[in-house]
Phi, psi and omega in degrees: 000119186296147185278137175305152189245064169213160184270157168265152178289341183279334185239357185226164176296127181284139176277141179293138174298150174301152193305310185296318182294314179305320187292319180294315174310306183299318181303324182299330172282355185082019180255103179247333184243170178291322184293326175300322171301309185296335174265009171275087188270157183305149170275327183198178184231147171239149186264095173253021184277357185208152185241139173261140168302147183296329177298315177292320180298331174303333175272003190253046190303125186084002184248135180284117185230170174239134183232160176219140177189171178267131182301120174263332176201152186208114182213154177264131173245155188242356178235138005283349179206170182288128180199162182255122176245117184245122179255129178245147182228141169230191188292340180265344184161204184224155175217145178267139166248130186242132174235113178288325185232121183209177183237150184304328184295338187295330181295330175284317185294327181260035177303151174311141178092346181281133181271131190236131169257120184236144178225136181181187181262131183268135177221163175263120183231195182304324180267021181092217175287133185210162172235136177256117181055056179288160165280145183208156176219152177277127183229173176251165185297332181257016173297122191285150174278150174299151177258010174224163169306146176264123183279142174249113187268154161302137187220153173253184179294135179083354177253101182286158169300325174304313184297307177306321182295320185289318175298323172297320182288325177296314183300326188294336180276354187246357182265165179263115190271009182307140181275136186273355181241122183307149184296326182297322183289321176297319180291326176294325179263004181056049178257141176289145173301153188297308185294316174297325178302303185300309187299329182292320183294326176280338186212077186291135180289166186299328179273016187290149172288099189296320173302315179293329179287321181286335182270347180069029183255356177300141173309327176303312179294322182295320178295318179298317178294318178294319180294321179294315169306315181299313178301327181284323179292321183289323181295310182298315179296324176290328177295321182296313182297321178296317180293328177281350175280347183271161177263153170218154184290123175298131182239080186273351188268121166250083188258224186302317182294313181300312178296318181293326178293315183290327180288334185270353177296135185276018181204164179258149180294150171285166183297323184287322179296315180302323181296313182290325175296323179298314185289324180290319179301321180290323173297321183292340176286341184281161187259018169230152192300133170288139165229083190243130174269115176261111176255144177193135180309167172303121175086013186278341175100039177291328187293325177301322183289321180302316182291324180289328173299311178297327178291328175293322179296315187288327173302325183271010175094013188239168178274145171242140183234135180239114178251128181242162191274340184228154181294325180295320181293311182301314178290334174297313178300311181308308177309308185294304193280327175294332173295333180283313198270317185304319184289346178272355179093021181266129175278113191253126177245153190231120182226112175232172183284340183274355177297149175285157188308316178301307182300323179292316183299317180295319184297314187295325179292314175307318185294309185300323183278352180081003173302314179285118181275326175234129183243132178227139186184196183240205177310341183299337178295337185267002184286152190301318183280004172265121183241146174253145185274311182212072183292123174244340182211136179238122172252124183245115180269145184050062187304324182298347185272350174255146174289165178299317178298325182288317181300315181294325176303315181287323182296317192283353176303330183262008182299120180227136174227107179272152178308127174078358184250160180287129175307133180241150176227159178286159175294156180228127174243116171259138186241142174215128175265005169262105183292137187253130174304153191295318184296322185287318179297317183289330184277308187264349173241029187301337180270003179253149163274146184237127173244139190233127162268110193248023172220153177262156177301148175307146175092351179274118179264145177302141176280130174284131179242126184234141178262132185224134177290144187298338180298340182258035183300321178299319176304314179297318174301326177292325184288318179300318181296318181296314179298323182289325182291340180268013176065031172255137180263155189235137161264145169230101189269132181252144184283172165271120189258119177045052180048032184243116180295323179301309179303314175306306178309310184297317176304316179289317177296321175303305185299320185295318181297315184296312181288328171306316182288322189283326180243067185296334184271003179246159173268112183248118174261173182219133175220133181207166191295343180264006180278156178296151183298330176292327179287315175306310185300318180296320176295311181302319182294320183289326173289318177298325179281357181079017178275344182243134180279309184236134182243118169270128189222152161273186187282017173296340180271006185309315185232152167090333185288125182233090189242097184301333186271356176280112187230009169222133182234134172247125178244113184283135181053057183294342179287348177278347186263148170285161184302312179302321183283320172306320180291319175300312177297319181300327176305342182278352168250173186077018181266359179238197183272345184286146173294139195235149183226144174236120181257126178256099184271132186226155180258123174277154355275155188262139175278167194298322183292309182302320177301316183289324173295315180293328174295317180302306178305324180291324193277323188216146173263354187290109180300323179293317175301312183295329176289322176294324180286324177302314182298327176293322183281313195245344182088178196272351188299324187295327186281331195256355183068038188291324178298321180282332196271322188086004181293133183291125173284164173285124184278322195245325182280153174240114196291339175282306188287331191245037179292327176299331176287323179305306180306310185291326174299315178304309184297320184284335174305305178305320181289321179294325185290327183279314195251337190221068186299328179291329173293321177305311179302316185290322183292310183297320183293322182294310196263334190241338182056233180270012188268357187296336180295334179299339184269356184271064183253000000 
């Protein structure tokens, strides 16, 4: 195979990208302004300040070191595979550089007699001490060594480290270095001034504490973390103030519908539910928009609380809207809440993308005319052609599954501006069955009120969780059979493999076929994401009615499905799931009086992260403890829908380790907003640029 005739950025001096293309590539990293570049801080550092003799480097197996020598030989070898073998020599000995992927031009670049400075991990290979694909550069005998650690930046495709370093250096001459924290405040908080902190992080001096730098405990890193947290707190608090400046319809009435609804419930509200209902009622009576996050573990009774909030809106003469992320979950809400509300005279409308054209037209007519008092649906509710008559309350279930723009679009459906009047928006209640740790809520939801249902209804028994190796699969099938013969229903959940819907579907269909063969006397159903909504609905109805013994499913059943008779769940390849998702899936069983079990089938050997996840699932049913451990493992993005929303995650601060900084940032944000609005503007412009709108949810 002929070698390509071009140089790589890794092995040759990188050519700077053309200006317009470079700007596009930088923009993909979120680097649009000079200050963005200045705050693009290193991921790590490489020590290129010293050179090790090749003989000593040979004893440093597995360690990244830098060597310098003259090329003694350079040749292409073809056994056991095509590779470029370059030997460099210094006064102490020799070392081999091996390239499995290379270009023909490198043989000229690394010709005998050329002096090379190479950095990489040394290991003992077929050719003795060697570096495989080291970073290298051509030098002269008198080329000086750097006098500072070399920063390594987060980079995208087509952006070399050399280009980023040059761009950042240029940007540093163009920005406003004014410190946004008064000197007295910096002294009180023991914070380094802004400019010296940034310059140190981009170019650490030779005597820097490398451990503190790599662990991000160095005073320069502490200043960056504080500034980042302060920007977030300032933005969220301003968003809260802006929200309160808007008008909202006051919903003061808890009348006949609310009373009748409570009387018809076949159970009493828990103390936690009563407390949360009181908090929501107080918010709805105000003439500014409620923005409340309702948290509750799986099965804690959030739906009843949401229904009572909707009843208050309807009692007060307004419409209530509930949007769910999937049709299965939306349908679950529709069936449950409509069964409660329709006998009490409430007109309930249903709107999803899968409805036929005539059904959609009819539903939109009921919504726009105001005849529909309670509207339940999916993303279809935020389409432009859908209008509401008098929206008073918007409820968003599983809020982290919607992007910021989607949540804003639904809220702004009710935007009404009459001449001379304050714009009004509906109240908003967001629900999540993914408990959010206190530190995360305090940081990312500083502009929200948070209500927590922290107890389960009486009669709910904890689900027993067991870990079982895939090799014992036949035992699991025997257990499933025994449970079905006792008239208990079973979920068998198949994983998402390598983010591939097609592979997930294949796994589910293969598993379904295998279980049909292994359990010929049982009814085995199948539900997955590619089925038509009507087909999915039929399968779920059959399972809910008890006509199906075992339901093989993909993760479409993660939320919302409520079948009290289902008391056994098998999760296949449990090591492929995140903690939050495992907890959500497990919550589909244990919803009745029968003792319930969740069997986590895993494939050995387990990696350390997967092992920690499964251990957590076995040890606790507490959603908040699971969320805390999940935050440690994966970070905040999963809780907040970062991928969907575009919301900037914290790049530098760690919510567990830096909690003390969060508290300080909150206090300083309040002080600056009160006393120094000009500094607030400067700080937000520096750290958020145009991204602040994403926080106004």
